[in-house]
LUMFI-211269 format. One record per residue (C-alpha): x, y, z negated; residue in one letter. Coordinates in steps of 0.5 Angstrom, whole numbers, padded with zeros to 4 digits. Example, Ala and Ser with C-alpha at 12.3 -4.5 7.8 and 13.67 -1.06 7.14 Angstrom:
% LUMFI-211269
<xx 0025&yy -0009&zz -0016&code a>;
<xx 0027&yy -0002&zz -0014&code s>;
***
This chain:
% LUMFI-211269
<xx 0414&yy 0258&zz -0278&code m>;
<xx 0421&yy 0257&zz -0279&code d>;
<xx 0420&yy 0255&zz -0286&code g>;
<xx 0418&yy 0263&zz -0288&code k>;
<xx 0410&yy 0265&zz -0290&code p>;
<xx 0407&yy 0267&zz -0283&code d>;
<xx 0402&yy 0273&zz -0285&code k>;
<xx 0396&yy 0275&zz -0281&code v>;
<xx 0393&yy 0281&zz -0284&code a>;
<xx 0392&yy 0279&zz -0291&code s>;
<xx 0392&yy 0271&zz -0289&code y>;
<xx 0398&yy 0267&zz -0290&code t>;
<xx 0398&yy 0261&zz -0285&code r>;
<xx 0400&yy 0254&zz -0288&code t>;
<xx 0398&yy 0249&zz -0283&code l>;
<xx 0396&yy 0249&zz -0276&code r>;
<xx 0389&yy 0245&zz -0275&code l>;
<xx 0389&yy 0245&zz -0267&code g>;
<xx 0390&yy 0250&zz -0261&code a>;
<xx 0386&yy 0251&zz -0254&code g>;
<xx 0388&yy 0255&zz -0248&code p>;
<xx 0386&yy 0261&zz -0251&code h>;
<xx 0387&yy 0261&zz -0259&code a>;
<xx 0390&yy 0257&zz -0264&code e>;
<xx 0386&yy 0255&zz -0271&code v>;
<xx 0390&yy 0255&zz -0277&code w>;
<xx 0389&yy 0253&zz -0285&code r>;
<xx 0391&yy 0260&zz -0288&code a>;
<xx 0390&yy 0262&zz -0295&code q>;
<xx 0387&yy 0269&zz -0296&code g>;
<xx 0385&yy 0274&zz -0302&code p>;
<xx 0379&yy 0269&zz -0303&code r>;
<xx 0382&yy 0263&zz -0302&code g>;
<xx 0383&yy 0258&zz -0296&code p>;
<xx 0380&yy 0260&zz -0289&code v>;
<xx 0380&yy 0257&zz -0282&code a>;
<xx 0384&yy 0263&zz -0278&code l>;
<xx 0383&yy 0263&zz -0271&code k>;
<xx 0388&yy 0267&zz -0267&code i>;
<xx 0388&yy 0269&zz -0260&code a>;
<xx 0393&yy 0267&zz -0255&code t>;
<xx 0391&yy 0271&zz -0249&code s>;
<xx 0386&yy 0277&zz -0247&code a>;
<xx 0381&yy 0272&zz -0246&code a>;
<xx 0382&yy 0269&zz -0253&code g>;
<xx 0381&yy 0276&zz -0255&code r>;
<xx 0374&yy 0277&zz -0252&code q>;
<xx 0372&yy 0270&zz -0254&code m>;
<xx 0374&yy 0272&zz -0261&code l>;
<xx 0370&yy 0278&zz -0261&code r>;
<xx 0364&yy 0275&zz -0258&code h>;
<xx 0364&yy 0269&zz -0263&code e>;
<xx 0365&yy 0274&zz -0269&code a>;
<xx 0360&yy 0279&zz -0267&code a>;
<xx 0355&yy 0273&zz -0267&code i>;
<xx 0357&yy 0270&zz -0274&code l>;
<xx 0357&yy 0277&zz -0277&code d>;
<xx 0350&yy 0277&zz -0279&code p>;
<xx 0349&yy 0270&zz -0280&code l>;
<xx 0348&yy 0266&zz -0287&code r>;
<xx 0346&yy 0259&zz -0287&code h>;
<xx 0348&yy 0253&zz -0291&code p>;
<xx 0349&yy 0249&zz -0284&code g>;
<xx 0353&yy 0254&zz -0280&code v>;
<xx 0360&yy 0256&zz -0281&code v>;
<xx 0360&yy 0263&zz -0285&code r>;
<xx 0365&yy 0269&zz -0282&code l>;
<xx 0370&yy 0271&zz -0288&code e>;
<xx 0373&yy 0277&zz -0284&code a>;
<xx 0375&yy 0279&zz -0277&code r>;
<xx 0380&yy 0284&zz -0273&code d>;
<xx 0375&yy 0288&zz -0269&code l>;
<xx 0380&yy 0288&zz -0263&code d>;
<xx 0379&yy 0280&zz -0263&code g>;
<xx 0386&yy 0279&zz -0265&code a>;
<xx 0384&yy 0274&zz -0270&code w>;
<xx 0378&yy 0272&zz -0274&code m>;
<xx 0377&yy 0268&zz -0281&code a>;
<xx 0371&yy 0263&zz -0282&code v>;
<xx 0369&yy 0259&zz -0288&code e>;
<xx 0374&yy 0253&zz -0288&code l>;
<xx 0370&yy 0246&zz -0288&code v>;
<xx 0374&yy 0241&zz -0292&code e>;
<xx 0372&yy 0235&zz -0288&code g>;
<xx 0372&yy 0232&zz -0281&code g>;
<xx 0368&yy 0231&zz -0275&code p>;
<xx 0361&yy 0228&zz -0276&code i>;
<xx 0362&yy 0222&zz -0271&code d>;
<xx 0368&yy 0220&zz -0276&code a>;
<xx 0364&yy 0221&zz -0282&code w>;
<xx 0358&yy 0217&zz -0279&code a>;
<xx 0362&yy 0211&zz -0278&code r>;
<xx 0361&yy 0208&zz -0284&code a>;
<xx 0354&yy 0211&zz -0286&code r>;
<xx 0347&yy 0208&zz -0286&code s>;
<xx 0342&yy 0210&zz -0280&code h>;
<xx 0338&yy 0213&zz -0286&code r>;
<xx 0344&yy 0218&zz -0288&code d>;
<xx 0346&yy 0219&zz -0281&code v>;
<xx 0338&yy 0221&zz -0279&code a>;
<xx 0339&yy 0226&zz -0286&code l>;
<xx 0345&yy 0229&zz -0283&code a>;
<xx 0342&yy 0230&zz -0276&code l>;
<xx 0336&yy 0233&zz -0279&code s>;
<xx 0341&yy 0238&zz -0283&code r>;
<xx 0344&yy 0240&zz -0276&code v>;
<xx 0337&yy 0241&zz -0273&code a>;
<xx 0336&yy 0246&zz -0279&code e>;
<xx 0342&yy 0250&zz -0277&code g>;
<xx 0340&yy 0250&zz -0270&code l>;
<xx 0333&yy 0252&zz -0272&code a>;
<xx 0336&yy 0258&zz -0276&code f>;
<xx 0341&yy 0260&zz -0270&code l>;
<xx 0335&yy 0260&zz -0265&code h>;
<xx 0331&yy 0264&zz -0270&code a>;
<xx 0336&yy 0269&zz -0269&code h>;
<xx 0336&yy 0269&zz -0262&code q>;
<xx 0343&yy 0265&zz -0261&code v>;
<xx 0344&yy 0259&zz -0257&code v>;
<xx 0350&yy 0255&zz -0259&code h>;
<xx 0351&yy 0252&zz -0252&code g>;
<xx 0357&yy 0247&zz -0254&code d>;
<xx 0354&yy 0243&zz -0259&code l>;
<xx 0358&yy 0236&zz -0260&code k>;
<xx 0361&yy 0232&zz -0265&code p>;
<xx 0368&yy 0236&zz -0266&code s>;
<xx 0363&yy 0242&zz -0267&code n>;
<xx 0360&yy 0239&zz -0273&code v>;
<xx 0364&yy 0238&zz -0279&code l>;
<xx 0362&yy 0235&zz -0285&code v>;
<xx 0364&yy 0237&zz -0292&code d>;
<xx 0365&yy 0233&zz -0298&code d>;
<xx 0358&yy 0234&zz -0300&code h>;
<xx 0356&yy 0231&zz -0294&code d>;
<xx 0353&yy 0237&zz -0291&code q>;
<xx 0354&yy 0239&zz -0284&code p>;
<xx 0356&yy 0245&zz -0281&code r>;
<xx 0356&yy 0248&zz -0274&code i>;
<xx 0362&yy 0251&zz -0272&code i>;
<xx 0365&yy 0254&zz -0266&code d>;
<xx 0360&yy 0259&zz -0263&code l>;
<xx 0365&yy 0261&zz -0258&code g>;
<xx 0360&yy 0259&zz -0252&code l>;
<xx 0354&yy 0262&zz -0256&code a>;
<xx 0349&yy 0266&zz -0252&code a>;
<xx 0345&yy 0271&zz -0255&code i>;
<xx 0338&yy 0271&zz -0252&code r>;
<xx 0336&yy 0279&zz -0252&code r>;
<xx 0329&yy 0277&zz -0250&code d>;
<xx 0326&yy 0271&zz -0253&code a>;
<xx 0322&yy 0270&zz -0246&code e>;
<xx 0329&yy 0271&zz -0242&code d>;
<xx 0335&yy 0266&zz -0242&code p>;
<xx 0342&yy 0269&zz -0243&code p>;
<xx 0346&yy 0270&zz -0236&code a>;
<xx 0352&yy 0265&zz -0235&code r>;
<xx 0357&yy 0265&zz -0230&code d>;
<xx 0358&yy 0257&zz -0228&code g>;
<xx 0358&yy 0251&zz -0232&code f>;
<xx 0361&yy 0252&zz -0239&code r>;
<xx 0360&yy 0247&zz -0244&code g>;
<xx 0363&yy 0240&zz -0245&code t>;
<xx 0361&yy 0234&zz -0240&code l>;
<xx 0358&yy 0228&zz -0244&code g>;
<xx 0354&yy 0233&zz -0248&code f>;
<xx 0352&yy 0238&zz -0243&code a>;
<xx 0344&yy 0238&zz -0241&code a>;
<xx 0343&yy 0237&zz -0234&code p>;
<xx 0341&yy 0245&zz -0233&code e>;
<xx 0348&yy 0247&zz -0235&code l>;
<xx 0351&yy 0242&zz -0230&code l>;
<xx 0347&yy 0246&zz -0225&code q>;
<xx 0350&yy 0252&zz -0227&code g>;
<xx 0343&yy 0255&zz -0230&code l>;
<xx 0343&yy 0259&zz -0237&code p>;
<xx 0343&yy 0255&zz -0244&code p>;
<xx 0336&yy 0256&zz -0248&code t>;
<xx 0334&yy 0253&zz -0254&code p>;
<xx 0332&yy 0246&zz -0251&code r>;
<xx 0339&yy 0246&zz -0248&code t>;
<xx 0341&yy 0245&zz -0255&code d>;
<xx 0336&yy 0240&zz -0257&code i>;
<xx 0339&yy 0236&zz -0251&code y>;
<xx 0346&yy 0236&zz -0254&code a>;
<xx 0343&yy 0235&zz -0261&code l>;
<xx 0340&yy 0228&zz -0258&code g>;
<xx 0347&yy 0227&zz -0254&code a>;
<xx 0350&yy 0228&zz -0261&code l>;
<xx 0345&yy 0223&zz -0264&code a>;
<xx 0346&yy 0218&zz -0259&code y>;
<xx 0354&yy 0218&zz -0261&code r>;
<xx 0353&yy 0217&zz -0268&code l>;
<xx 0348&yy 0212&zz -0268&code v>;
<xx 0351&yy 0208&zz -0262&code t>;
<xx 0358&yy 0209&zz -0263&code g>;
<xx 0359&yy 0211&zz -0256&code t>;
<xx 0356&yy 0217&zz -0251&code t>;
<xx 0350&yy 0217&zz -0247&code p>;
<xx 0354&yy 0216&zz -0241&code f>;
<xx 0360&yy 0212&zz -0243&code p>;
<xx 0365&yy 0214&zz -0238&code t>;
<xx 0372&yy 0218&zz -0238&code s>;
<xx 0371&yy 0220&zz -0231&code d>;
<xx 0369&yy 0228&zz -0231&code p>;
<xx 0367&yy 0227&zz -0224&code a>;
<xx 0362&yy 0222&zz -0226&code a>;
<xx 0360&yy 0226&zz -0233&code l>;
<xx 0358&yy 0232&zz -0228&code a>;
<xx 0353&yy 0228&zz -0224&code v>;
<xx 0350&yy 0222&zz -0228&code l>;
<xx 0346&yy 0226&zz -0233&code p>;
<xx 0343&yy 0229&zz -0226&code l>;
<xx 0342&yy 0222&zz -0223&code q>;
<xx 0340&yy 0217&zz -0229&code t>;
<xx 0338&yy 0217&zz -0236&code l>;
<xx 0341&yy 0214&zz -0242&code p>;
<xx 0341&yy 0207&zz -0244&code l>;
<xx 0336&yy 0206&zz -0250&code p>;
<xx 0340&yy 0206&zz -0256&code p>;
<xx 0336&yy 0200&zz -0259&code s>;
<xx 0340&yy 0196&zz -0253&code a>;
<xx 0346&yy 0197&zz -0257&code l>;
<xx 0344&yy 0197&zz -0264&code v>;
<xx 0338&yy 0193&zz -0265&code p>;
<xx 0336&yy 0194&zz -0272&code d>;
<xx 0336&yy 0202&zz -0270&code l>;
<xx 0329&yy 0205&zz -0273&code p>;
<xx 0324&yy 0205&zz -0267&code q>;
<xx 0322&yy 0212&zz -0269&code q>;
<xx 0330&yy 0215&zz -0269&code l>;
<xx 0331&yy 0211&zz -0262&code g>;
<xx 0325&yy 0214&zz -0259&code e>;
<xx 0326&yy 0221&zz -0261&code l>;
<xx 0334&yy 0221&zz -0259&code v>;
<xx 0331&yy 0219&zz -0252&code l>;
<xx 0326&yy 0225&zz -0252&code r>;
<xx 0331&yy 0230&zz -0254&code m>;
<xx 0335&yy 0228&zz -0248&code m>;
<xx 0330&yy 0228&zz -0242&code t>;
<xx 0332&yy 0231&zz -0236&code r>;
<xx 0326&yy 0235&zz -0235&code a>;
<xx 0327&yy 0241&zz -0240&code a>;
<xx 0320&yy 0242&zz -0241&code p>;
<xx 0319&yy 0235&zz -0244&code q>;
<xx 0324&yy 0236&zz -0249&code r>;
<xx 0322&yy 0238&zz -0256&code p>;
<xx 0322&yy 0246&zz -0256&code a>;
<xx 0323&yy 0247&zz -0264&code d>;
<xx 0329&yy 0245&zz -0267&code a>;
<xx 0325&yy 0245&zz -0274&code g>;
<xx 0320&yy 0240&zz -0272&code v>;
<xx 0326&yy 0236&zz -0269&code v>;
<xx 0329&yy 0236&zz -0276&code a>;
<xx 0322&yy 0234&zz -0280&code a>;
<xx 0322&yy 0228&zz -0275&code a>;
<xx 0329&yy 0226&zz -0276&code l>;
<xx 0327&yy 0226&zz -0284&code r>;
<xx 0321&yy 0222&zz -0282&code s>;
<xx 0326&yy 0217&zz -0279&code c>;
<xx 0330&yy 0215&zz -0285&code v>;
<xx 0325&yy 0209&zz -0287&code e>;
<xx 0323&yy 0207&zz -0280&code g>;
<xx 0323&yy 0200&zz -0278&code t>;
<xx 0326&yy 0197&zz -0272&code a>;
<xx 0322&yy 0196&zz -0266&code g>;
<xx 0322&yy 0190&zz -0260&code p>;
<xx 0329&yy 0189&zz -0258&code v>;
<xx 0331&yy 0189&zz -0251&code v>;
<xx 0337&yy 0186&zz -0249&code l>;
<xx 0341&yy 0185&zz -0243&code g>;
<xx 0339&yy 0186&zz -0236&code m>;
<xx 0343&yy 0192&zz -0236&code l>;
<xx 0344&yy 0193&zz -0228&code r>;
<xx 0337&yy 0192&zz -0227&code d>;
<xx 0335&yy 0197&zz -0232&code r>;
<xx 0340&yy 0202&zz -0230&code d>;
<xx 0337&yy 0201&zz -0223&code s>;
<xx 0330&yy 0203&zz -0225&code l>;
<xx 0332&yy 0209&zz -0229&code r>;
<xx 0335&yy 0212&zz -0223&code r>;
<xx 0329&yy 0210&zz -0219&code m>;
<xx 0325&yy 0214&zz -0225&code v>;
<xx 0329&yy 0220&zz -0224&code v>;
<xx 0328&yy 0220&zz -0216&code q>;
<xx 0321&yy 0219&zz -0217&code a>;
<xx 0320&yy 0225&zz -0222&code s>;
<xx 0323&yy 0229&zz -0217&code e>;
<xx 0317&yy 0228&zz -0213&code g>;
<xx 0321&yy 0222&zz -0208&code r>;
<xx 0316&yy 0216&zz -0207&code p>;
<xx 0320&yy 0210&zz -0210&code v>;
<xx 0317&yy 0203&zz -0209&code l>;
<xx 0320&yy 0197&zz -0213&code a>;
<xx 0318&yy 0190&zz -0214&code v>;
<xx 0320&yy 0186&zz -0220&code l>;
<xx 0320&yy 0178&zz -0218&code h>;
<xx 0322&yy 0172&zz -0222&code g>;
<xx 0319&yy 0167&zz -0226&code a>;
<xx 0314&yy 0168&zz -0232&code p>;
<xx 0318&yy 0170&zz -0239&code g>;
<xx 0324&yy 0172&zz -0234&code s>;
<xx 0323&yy 0180&zz -0237&code g>;
<xx 0319&yy 0183&zz -0231&code r>;
<xx 0314&yy 0186&zz -0236&code s>;
<xx 0320&yy 0188&zz -0241&code t>;
<xx 0323&yy 0192&zz -0235&code l>;
<xx 0316&yy 0195&zz -0233&code i>;
<xx 0315&yy 0197&zz -0240&code r>;
<xx 0322&yy 0201&zz -0241&code e>;
<xx 0321&yy 0204&zz -0234&code a>;
<xx 0314&yy 0207&zz -0235&code t>;
<xx 0316&yy 0209&zz -0242&code e>;
<xx 0322&yy 0213&zz -0239&code a>;
<xx 0317&yy 0216&zz -0234&code a>;
<xx 0312&yy 0218&zz -0239&code r>;
<xx 0318&yy 0222&zz -0243&code r>;
<xx 0320&yy 0225&zz -0236&code e>;
<xx 0313&yy 0228&zz -0235&code g>;
<xx 0310&yy 0223&zz -0230&code m>;
<xx 0303&yy 0220&zz -0231&code q>;
<xx 0302&yy 0213&zz -0232&code l>;
<xx 0296&yy 0209&zz -0227&code v>;
<xx 0295&yy 0202&zz -0228&code r>;
<xx 0292&yy 0198&zz -0222&code h>;
<xx 0285&yy 0195&zz -0224&code q>;
<xx 0284&yy 0188&zz -0221&code p>;
<xx 0278&yy 0188&zz -0217&code g>;
<xx 0277&yy 0195&zz -0215&code q>;
<xx 0276&yy 0197&zz -0208&code d>;
<xx 0283&yy 0198&zz -0204&code t>;
<xx 0281&yy 0204&zz -0201&code a>;
<xx 0278&yy 0207&zz -0207&code q>;
<xx 0284&yy 0205&zz -0211&code a>;
<xx 0288&yy 0208&zz -0206&code l>;
<xx 0285&yy 0215&zz -0206&code e>;
<xx 0284&yy 0216&zz -0213&code g>;
<xx 0292&yy 0214&zz -0214&code i>;
<xx 0294&yy 0219&zz -0208&code v>;
<xx 0289&yy 0225&zz -0212&code a>;
<xx 0293&yy 0224&zz -0218&code e>;
<xx 0300&yy 0224&zz -0215&code a>;
<xx 0298&yy 0231&zz -0212&code r>;
<xx 0297&yy 0234&zz -0219&code r>;
<xx 0304&yy 0231&zz -0222&code r>;
<xx 0309&yy 0225&zz -0220&code p>;
<xx 0306&yy 0218&zz -0222&code t>;
<xx 0308&yy 0211&zz -0224&code v>;
<xx 0303&yy 0206&zz -0222&code v>;
<xx 0304&yy 0199&zz -0224&code v>;
<xx 0301&yy 0193&zz -0220&code m>;
<xx 0301&yy 0185&zz -0221&code d>;
<xx 0302&yy 0182&zz -0214&code a>;
<xx 0298&yy 0176&zz -0216&code t>;
<xx 0291&yy 0180&zz -0216&code h>;
<xx 0288&yy 0180&zz -0209&code d>;
<xx 0290&yy 0186&zz -0204&code g>;
<xx 0296&yy 0189&zz -0209&code v>;
<xx 0301&yy 0188&zz -0203&code p>;
<xx 0297&yy 0191&zz -0198&code q>;
<xx 0295&yy 0197&zz -0203&code l>;
<xx 0302&yy 0198&zz -0205&code a>;
<xx 0304&yy 0198&zz -0198&code a>;
<xx 0299&yy 0203&zz -0196&code r>;
<xx 0301&yy 0208&zz -0202&code l>;
<xx 0308&yy 0208&zz -0200&code f>;
<xx 0307&yy 0209&zz -0193&code s>;
<xx 0303&yy 0215&zz -0195&code r>;
<xx 0309&yy 0218&zz -0198&code r>;
<xx 0306&yy 0219&zz -0205&code v>;
<xx 0311&yy 0222&zz -0210&code p>;
<xx 0312&yy 0217&zz -0216&code g>;
<xx 0314&yy 0210&zz -0217&code l>;
<xx 0310&yy 0204&zz -0215&code i>;
<xx 0312&yy 0198&zz -0220&code l>;
<xx 0310&yy 0191&zz -0217&code v>;
<xx 0310&yy 0185&zz -0221&code r>;
<xx 0311&yy 0179&zz -0217&code a>;
<xx 0313&yy 0171&zz -0218&code p>;
<xx 0317&yy 0172&zz -0211&code r>;
<xx 0320&yy 0177&zz -0206&code p>;
<xx 0314&yy 0180&zz -0202&code i>;
<xx 0317&yy 0180&zz -0195&code g>;
<xx 0312&yy 0186&zz -0192&code a>;
<xx 0314&yy 0191&zz -0198&code l>;
<xx 0322&yy 0189&zz -0197&code l>;
<xx 0321&yy 0191&zz -0189&code t>;
<xx 0318&yy 0198&zz -0192&code l>;
<xx 0324&yy 0199&zz -0196&code g>;
<xx 0322&yy 0197&zz -0203&code a>;
<xx 0327&yy 0195&zz -0208&code r>;
<xx 0327&yy 0188&zz -0210&code h>;
<xx 0329&yy 0187&zz -0217&code l>;
<xx 0330&yy 0180&zz -0220&code s>;
<xx 0331&yy 0180&zz -0228&code p>;
<xx 0338&yy 0177&zz -0229&code s>;
<xx 0338&yy 0172&zz -0235&code p>;
<xx 0341&yy 0173&zz -0242&code l>;
<xx 0348&yy 0171&zz -0243&code s>;
<xx 0350&yy 0167&zz -0249&code v>;
<xx 0353&yy 0173&zz -0253&code e>;
<xx 0346&yy 0177&zz -0252&code e>;
<xx 0342&yy 0171&zz -0254&code t>;
<xx 0346&yy 0170&zz -0260&code e>;
<xx 0345&yy 0178&zz -0262&code l>;
<xx 0337&yy 0177&zz -0260&code l>;
<xx 0337&yy 0171&zz -0265&code l>;
<xx 0341&yy 0175&zz -0271&code l>;
<xx 0336&yy 0181&zz -0270&code h>;
<xx 0330&yy 0176&zz -0270&code l>;
<xx 0333&yy 0173&zz -0276&code g>;
<xx 0335&yy 0166&zz -0273&code h>;
<xx 0341&yy 0162&zz -0274&code d>;
<xx 0346&yy 0165&zz -0268&code p>;
<xx 0350&yy 0158&zz -0268&code a>;
<xx 0344&yy 0155&zz -0264&code t>;
<xx 0345&yy 0161&zz -0259&code a>;
<xx 0349&yy 0156&zz -0254&code a>;
<xx 0344&yy 0151&zz -0254&code e>;
<xx 0338&yy 0155&zz -0254&code l>;
<xx 0341&yy 0159&zz -0248&code h>;
<xx 0342&yy 0152&zz -0244&code l>;
<xx 0334&yy 0150&zz -0245&code v>;
<xx 0331&yy 0157&zz -0244&code s>;
<xx 0336&yy 0159&zz -0238&code g>;
<xx 0337&yy 0165&zz -0241&code g>;
<xx 0330&yy 0168&zz -0240&code r>;
<xx 0328&yy 0172&zz -0246&code p>;
<xx 0320&yy 0170&zz -0246&code g>;
<xx 0322&yy 0163&zz -0245&code a>;
<xx 0327&yy 0164&zz -0251&code l>;
<xx 0322&yy 0167&zz -0255&code k>;
<xx 0317&yy 0162&zz -0254&code t>;
<xx 0322&yy 0157&zz -0256&code l>;
<xx 0324&yy 0161&zz -0263&code l>;
<xx 0317&yy 0160&zz -0264&code g>;
<xx 0317&yy 0153&zz -0264&code r>;
<xx 0324&yy 0152&zz -0267&code q>;
<xx 0322&yy 0149&zz -0274&code a>;
<xx 0325&yy 0142&zz -0274&code m>;
<xx 0323&yy 0137&zz -0279&code p>;
<xx 0329&yy 0136&zz -0284&code a>;
<xx 0329&yy 0128&zz -0284&code d>;
<xx 0331&yy 0128&zz -0276&code i>;
<xx 0338&yy 0126&zz -0273&code s>;
<xx 0342&yy 0131&zz -0269&code d>;
<xx 0340&yy 0127&zz -0263&code r>;
<xx 0333&yy 0127&zz -0265&code e>;
<xx 0333&yy 0135&zz -0266&code r>;
<xx 0337&yy 0136&zz -0259&code e>;
<xx 0331&yy 0132&zz -0256&code i>;
<xx 0326&yy 0136&zz -0259&code l>;
<xx 0329&yy 0143&zz -0257&code l>;
<xx 0330&yy 0140&zz -0250&code f>;
<xx 0322&yy 0138&zz -0250&code a>;
<xx 0320&yy 0145&zz -0253&code s>;
<xx 0320&yy 0148&zz -0246&code r>;
<xx 0315&yy 0144&zz -0243&code g>;
<xx 0314&yy 0137&zz -0240&code p>;
<xx 0321&yy 0134&zz -0239&code v>;
<xx 0323&yy 0128&zz -0235&code p>;
<xx 0325&yy 0122&zz -0239&code v>;
<xx 0331&yy 0121&zz -0234&code v>;
<xx 0333&yy 0128&zz -0235&code d>;
<xx 0334&yy 0127&zz -0243&code i>;
<xx 0338&yy 0121&zz -0241&code a>;
<xx 0342&yy 0124&zz -0237&code r>;
<xx 0343&yy 0130&zz -0242&code r>;
<xx 0345&yy 0126&zz -0248&code l>;
<xx 0349&yy 0121&zz -0243&code d>;
<xx 0344&yy 0115&zz -0246&code l>;
<xx 0342&yy 0109&zz -0243&code g>;
<xx 0334&yy 0107&zz -0242&code e>;
<xx 0334&yy 0103&zz -0248&code h>;
<xx 0338&yy 0107&zz -0253&code d>;
<xx 0334&yy 0113&zz -0251&code l>;
<xx 0327&yy 0109&zz -0252&code l>;
<xx 0330&yy 0108&zz -0259&code d>;
<xx 0330&yy 0115&zz -0260&code l>;
<xx 0324&yy 0117&zz -0257&code l>;
<xx 0319&yy 0112&zz -0261&code d>;
<xx 0320&yy 0115&zz -0268&code p>;
<xx 0319&yy 0122&zz -0265&code l>;
<xx 0312&yy 0119&zz -0261&code l>;
<xx 0310&yy 0115&zz -0267&code d>;
<xx 0310&yy 0122&zz -0272&code r>;
<xx 0307&yy 0126&zz -0266&code g>;
<xx 0313&yy 0130&zz -0265&code l>;
<xx 0313&yy 0129&zz -0258&code l>;
<xx 0307&yy 0127&zz -0253&code a>;
<xx 0308&yy 0123&zz -0247&code e>;
<xx 0305&yy 0123&zz -0240&code s>;
<xx 0300&yy 0118&zz -0238&code a>;
<xx 0305&yy 0114&zz -0234&code d>;
<xx 0311&yy 0115&zz -0239&code g>;
<xx 0315&yy 0119&zz -0234&code a>;
<xx 0315&yy 0126&zz -0238&code t>;
<xx 0315&yy 0128&zz -0246&code v>;
<xx 0313&yy 0135&zz -0249&code e>;
<xx 0314&yy 0138&zz -0256&code r>;
<xx 0307&yy 0138&zz -0259&code t>;
<xx 0309&yy 0143&zz -0265&code s>;
***
């Protein structure tokens, strides 16, 4: 500004706050104090400012930025200056309670807009500013749409929005609706509670297709202490199927307020590739494609956890859950499931250890029943593999993931490497070990290591000797006191020992 005051109407520009392809935003001083002054820099910018000012003019709500003045031709508009930064920066040092309360106020602002037939259409962290009193304000309604008829969404040409926060229907070129804003609020919440976006990539091409092909990783996988209600609400707001999202932002606001005292739920860590594969299968099945997956592995490897997470995702997407009842006639079970799947996509859970399950799964898949068939099995099933079934074997936890699990469960993370070695990184085995980890205070480090090693079940004595690099007599000197105290039990032939408590 060459050091001279730069006047726009009755406003003096003092600091440039930002610029886009069609407008600049300045801090400016006006007749009633400081404002944010938007100045158009192109014909398209004038049109956008006329549109935004017309929408904001009648709106008054503490959660929505207020229009101060405007040029009727769209050359400029002055809005309330929010002394604060974007909500994601504000949230970094805040508790889950504070974040949930702030999000509830954003939801109240959305509810107000929707009640006035306005769809924001571009909710994202930079479009929500938080003032010095921790009150968030929704700003930048340049892409907002007015619903002339509550039953008819506003028309829109092509995609307009922000990748990473835009709902799947926007990516498909469909017009925005209030549920589009609900999806964006869910993506915003995901960012605030996890510190990352729902689809963590900077590749625009990937961001344009990932919301159409898969679902976000549950936020609790990144933040184990996240209140369970809050994590579930975030995922419900981000369902791909718009009708499955909450319809009313006011109801979402109330739900967010109820999350502030919530407790963390069961934590699921690791197995990221397997979980991503299953989420993609859920999307395919929800679209009416037949999908068959066999989850195989040893007990405690995480098969049941993967199945539970996949079924929860499927139900959020509107799919119905059917559990195969052991002992049921195969033909009767087949026709019952087919009849249910004709009504809406179905997720079917089976256990291959029960008679006839592989045959039933094969017949269902051969019938091209729309939905997802999940089979838990101890090992791969060749007959299903030849039919095109996906086979997944849960990957073990890493030492770092074991440490995080110990922290979440209130155990000493310093034992992570030792527990990981004994459990093989299997989550179920690890939790069993944790349940039996209490050690007497008056034992040596070597005795403690023996008890921990023997906690996984009968262990050959020679394996213990090899692990501790001890000779037979030295090992017996360590084992005898533990056997005498009843902390270990040995087999009849003395070849194995096992932790007793």
